[in-house]
N, C-alpha and C positions, 0 to 999 in steps of 0.2 A: 660599360663599353670602360675598358682601363684606360686612365692618364699616363701619357710618356713624360721623359723631363722637359720637353718643350710646353705643356700645357700647363697654368695656375693649378694648385690645390685651396681649390674653392672649397668652402664653406655648407653652398648647397648642394645638394645635390640630382636636381635638374638643369644647372647650368656652366659649362667645360668655358673656359676661354684659352682657349691657344695663344701660343708666342707670336703669331703675325697678327694675333687681336681679332680673330675668328669667334664669335657665340656658337657653341652647338645646346640646345635649349631640349629637354626632354620633355613632351608636352604631354597633358590630360587632356584631352579638347570634351567639350560636350556640347554636341550641335541643339537645335533648335529651340537656343532660349531666347530669354524680352531681348538681351543684346547682347553685346561684345566684348567681352570684357574678363583683366585678370582675374584670377577670383582666391586664390588659396594655392595650397600645395594638396596634392592626395599622391601620398607614399611619395615617393623619388620622384614626382612629374611636377612640371607649375599647370597650376591646373586654370583655363582657360572656355568660359563660354562662350557661344558664338551663334551668330543672330540666325542664320539660317539653318534648314536640314540637310543630314548627310545626305545630300540626294545628288545625283550625275557632277561632283565634287562641288557645290555648290562651299559645305561647310571647311575643306582643305584651300580653296583660292582667299575664304574669307578671313581665315588662319594666318595664309600669307599676306596678304591687305593691312590687316589692323597688326603682323608683328612687322610690315619693311615701313609704316609711318610710326609707331612706335620709336623704332631704333634708325626715324627720318636714314633711312636707306630705298633706293627704286627695289620695284619686284623683284629685278633680276636677281640681287645680292640673300633675295630670302629662298632657300631651299628644302624641298619636302623631302627629307632621306630615307626616312623610313615610317613607314606606316600610314600610308593614303587611302588601306579602308577600314582601320581600325582607330578606333579611340586614342592610343598610346601609339605620337609620334616624334621623332626626334627630324628639327630643321635645321639650319645650320644659316647663318647669319656673316655676311660677308660685309669687311672695311663697316664696322655699324659708326654713326653721329652719333645720336642719342644713345645714354644706359639708364634706359627705365626698368632693366631689371635690378638696381642696387636701390630706385627707390620706390620698387612692392616691397616693401617691407617685409619677405618672406624668411 
C-alpha cells in the first residue's frame, strides 16, 4: 500500500497511521486457535490468532470485536476493508482511544 505525505512513515510495515489518526492494519489471521490474541509478525502483517473457526464470518467478527476492544472504540469504528475470505486482511480503525499497537513490542 503506497504511503502519501499525509501518512506517517512508520517503522512497522503492518501499521499505517493517517494524518487524521486513523490506523490501517495489515493482518494475517489464524482462525481456530485456542484463544484470540496478537502473536507477532508474519511477513509484513500483524499475526492475530482467532478462537472462532473461519465459518460463516465468525473469525472476521471475532477480529473486529478484538480490535475494537483493544483500541477502545465501538465496533462501527473498525472496518474490514479487504480480505474477507482470506487470511490476509486489511482493517481500518477510526478514532482509536487506546493504542495497544505501541505496546505489542513488534
